[in-house]
N, C-alpha and C positions, 0 to 999 in steps of 0.2 A: 828147373828152378835154376834161379839164380847162384854162379859161381862163385868161390871164394879166393879167387885169384890173388890177393893183394895179402893174403893171411898164410907167410910162406911157413913160420915157426909152426911143427905140428901140435906143440904145445900149444897155440894159439888158437887151432883147428879145434882141439879138442874142446878149450876153452869156450868157443864161440858152441864146439856143438851142447856143452851143456846146458848154457845160458838158453839157447832155443827150447831145449827138452825142459827146463824149470817155464818159458812162457809157454810151450803147446799145452803142457798138466793143468797152469794154472785158468788157460783158454778154457781148458777142458772144464774144472770146478765152477769157474764162471755161467758157462752154458748151455751145460748138459740140463739143468733144470728147465729147461725150458719142453723137454720131454717128458718130464714128470709131472708137468702140471696137468695135463688130462687123466692122470691114475689120480691126483690129488682130487681132485675137483668128482670124478666116479666115487672112489673108497674113502674119502673121508667128508666127502659133502661140501668142500668149500665154495663159497661164489665166485665168479666170473671176476668180480671188482678187488676181493681180497686176493685174487692168484695175481691179477696184475698186477695189483700194490706189492705183494710180495718178490715179485719177479724187478718193478722196478726200485727198492730199496735198497737194492744194491748197489744202484746207482750213487745212491745218497752213501751209501758208504764208501763207494770209491773218490767222492770227493776230498777227504783227507788225507787220503792215501796217496792218490795223485798231485797235491800239489805240495805235501809236505816230504812225501818220500822221495821224489823226484828233488826238490832241494837238498834232503839233506844225503841224498845219495850223491851230489855235487862236491859236498864237505867232507863226509866220512869214509867213500868212498861207495860201490853200486852193489858189492855183495852183505854189506850190512844191512840194509834195506831188501835187496829184492830173497834172498834166505829167509828170512822171518817174514817175510808178507808172502812167502808162498805157503809158507808153515802154516801160517794164520788163516789162510784160505782153504787149508785142509782139515783146521781147526771147525770151521763153519760148517764146513762138506760132513764133520761127524755130528756137530747139532742136528742137521738136519737129516742126518740118519738117524738118532734116536729122538727126536718129537717133530707129530707131523700137527700139532695142534696152530692155531694162527701163532700166538706168543713164538711159539719154535722155529717156525718158518722164519719168522720175519726177523728173530734174531738171527739167525744161521747166514740167512742169505745175507742183512746185514756184514757178517763177520766175514763173509765169503768176498762181499763188495770190498773192503777196507784193507784185506790181504791182498786182492787183486790189484788194485790201486795202488798199491805198494811196490807191485811186482813189474807191474807193466809201464809205468813210466821209465823208470830206472831200469826194468831190465832191456827193454829197448835203447835206453841208451847206453846201458852195456854192451851191447848186443853193437852199438854205431862205435863207440869206441875200440873195440876190439875190429871192426870187420870195416869200418868207413858206411860208405854208400850200399856196398852190397848187404855189410849185418844188417844196416835199415831196415831193407827190405827183407832180409831172409826173418827179421822180428817179425814184421808184420806178416809175415809166410806162416810163418811157423804159430804164431798165436793164432791167427785165422783158421788154420788147421785145427787146434784144439777145440775153437769153439766150434767148427762145422763135425768134428767125430766123434765129440763127446756128448751131443746129443742125437745121434744117428746111434752110439754103441749102447748109452742108457735106453734110446726108446726103446730098441730088441731086447733088453734085459729088463725092460719093464713088463714086457709081454713073455719071455718064457722061464726067467728064474721066479724058482718058488716067491719069493720075499720082491715084492715089486718094489718098495719104497726103503727097502735097506741096500742091494744087492747092488745098484748103480751109483748110490752114496759110496760105499766099501770102495766098491773097484776106483773112483775117483780119488780117493783119499789117499791110495794104495800109490797110484799114479805119483801123485803129488810127492809123494813120501820117496819115493824111486830116485825122482827130478831131480830133486834138493840134494840127496844125498849124492847121487852122481856131479853134480855142481860143486858142493864142498866138497871135494876128493881133487876133482883136477882144478879149478882156479887157485889164484894164487890167495898165498894167506890173510884173509881179510885184514886188512890193516888200514888205519887214516891214510887217506892221500887217497890219487887216481888208483884207480885196478888193471887200470891198461892205458898205453898212450895210445888216443884218439888219434885216426888214421883219416888220411881224404884231407877235405873240406876243412880247417878246424877256427879258423879265426872267425867266420861268421858275419854279416851284415850287423846285424840288432833285434832284439825282441819283440821289436815295432814291428819291421819286412815280416817274422816271423810267423808274428802272429796274424797280422792285415792278409798272408798268401793264406796259412795254412786254416785256419778258425771259420772260412765259410763253409770250405768242402768239408772241413769237419763235423760239424752240424749234422749231415746227412748221414755219417757213417752208421751209425745203432741205430738211428732211424728206418734205414732199409732192412736193418735184419729182422727188426722187433714186428715190425708189422706183418708180414707174409709168415712168421712164425707163432704170433700172439694172437692177432687183429682177424688172419683171416681164416685159418681152420676150424672154429667155431661157425662160420657160416657156410660151410660147407654142407652137404645133405646128410641128413642123421647117420651118426655110427662112421663119420668120415673123419674126423678129426682125431682119432685117438694116438696114443704116443708113438707109434709105429711112422704114422703118419707126419707126424712133427719131427721125428728124426729124420727120414728122407729129406723133409722138407727145409731142414736146416745143411742137411749134407749138400744138396743144391746148392741154395741159394752162397753159403759161403766156400762151398767147392769152387761155382764160378769166379768168387771173389778171389782164390787160392789163383787160378788158371790166367784171369785177365793182369793179377798184377806181375806171373811170370811173364805171361804176353807184352805186357808194358817192360817191361825190362829187357828182355830178347829184342824186343825191335827199336828200344830209346825211341819212345812214345814221344818224351818232352814233357812240361807244363802242361800243353794243350789236353793231355788226357783229363785232367781235372773237370773240365770241359765236358769232354764224352762222358764222364761217369755223373756230373751234377744232371745231365739229360736224361741220360739211365735212369736215376730217381725219379724224375718227373714223367718218366713215360711210366715205371712203372706203378707212381702214385695214381695216378691218370685213370690207368687202366684197372687198379682197384675201384677209386671213385666210379667208374662209369658203369659196373656189374652192381653196385648197391650191396644188398643186403646178402642175394644169392651167390654164392661162389662155384666154381666147378673145377676138375681139379685140373683142367685144361688151362685154366686162367690161371690158379695159382702157380703153375708151373709160368706161365708165360712170367707172372709176377717175380717168380722167384731168378729166372734168368736176368731179366730189367734190374732189380734191386740187388741181385749179386755183385751186378757188374758194376753197379753205383758201390756199393760197399768196397770194391777192392778197389777199383782207379782211385776213391776220395780218400781214404786212409793211406795210400800208400801214397799222392800226392801230397799228402799231409804230413806225412812223418816227413818226407824228403825237401819240404820246404822249412820244417823245422832243423831236421841237420844239416843243410846246406846253410840256410841263413842265421840260426842262432849262436849266440857265440860258445866255443867249447866250454865253457867253465859253466855257462846257465843250461847246458843242453836238454840234464835232466830237466829241470824245473820246468823248461819250456814245452819239452815232450812230457810231463805230467799234466801243465795247461792245455794243449791239446786234445790229450786223452778223457779230460774233464767237460770239454764240448761236444767230444765225439759221443760221451756216455749219456749225455742231455734227450738222446734218441729212446733212450729206454722209458723215457717218461710219457713214450707218444700215447703207448699202447690205453694206458690207465688215461690220461686224454680224450682219446675215442672215444672210451667207453665211458664214459663222463655227459662227453657232450650226444651221442648218441642217441638219448630220448629229446633233447632239445632241437638237435640238427640234422637229425638222420646219418645213414652211412656214406653218404656221397660229399656234403659239403665240406665236413672236414679233411678228407684226404683229396679232393680241389685244391683245397687252401694250402695243405703241404705238398702238392705238385706245382703250385704257384711257385711256391717258395722255393723250391729246386729249379727251377725255370729261371730264375732272378739271380741263386748262387752261381748257374753257368753262366749268366750274362755278365756280371761283376768278374771273372773268374778270363771270361773274351777280351775283356776290359785292360783287364792286367795282364793277360799274356799281350796282347797290341802293345801295350807301354812297354816288358820285355821285365823279362826274371831278373832280378838282379844277381843272380849267382847259378841260375843252370844255362 
């Protein structure tokens, strides 16, 4: 894991740790729902289209939170946005705990998305303010860890707990409340203005270069996660796509994402890592397309490895592009815009489900694989011309 050598004050270390804990807990709240989808289908009889829509409406809630929250945190300070956002995500989790009909699921997931949007963009900018480039990388690692561990734990709880549609949501809500309490206790008093001095490269180049470099790889970030978690498990042999399997797939794909982010930092991969990430996405989507309707556990594992690498590298490179190219005073807004684009990938499973009766399972995924290859080509051209700041 990345070190925090630039954070010399122990209070800043505790401060950064608390911010990372909030990101982990909110990432858990945002993604553990993937492991509950099979339980909702079995116990409540909800259709695949409805559950894909419920999973995807989270991204609709993210949009105002990411853009508005990031910009607001630039003006008021990060804690004013991040801590209420994490509490809002916990409130949405409690709605999901209490109500399992279509309306409750849609409202709960939307509220979770709104709170996560407020937390992710401003929280990542907060970590960058404290820890510079290392803080940016750690924010991605801890957020990914929450995305990975949440479905794995909730999938296990859905199998062994006496109330599979209650205990996983309760555990997530408690974790969020504990993390927010810790952050509130150790963070500087929330007052208008910057909550921590930006470190490292603070001048930036401008919003245009930041978005030109970060957004193409950003498109692939969560598209690379949702396909192995939502699209492929229902195509396994009968009985193979339960909550434990989905949780294990999440742990694998996102665990690989954490590992490659850590490796990229340790080996100083540089901007070329974005090329590898986009090519990994092309391989993963292409493999999923090749097998069509029938997916084996081996194929699912291969796709998880390829798309996990794509997720980790594209997320890392996009966040670093924002951190190094965006002006410090607009870092929150630019981070929010980047995350908005990444979360477009949450709509991919619903799109694939909609197109399946018309085009089959292969053709849409082949198009997505071709788009990933195009992103790799664009990134290669950009790198050949030289990164403005890295």
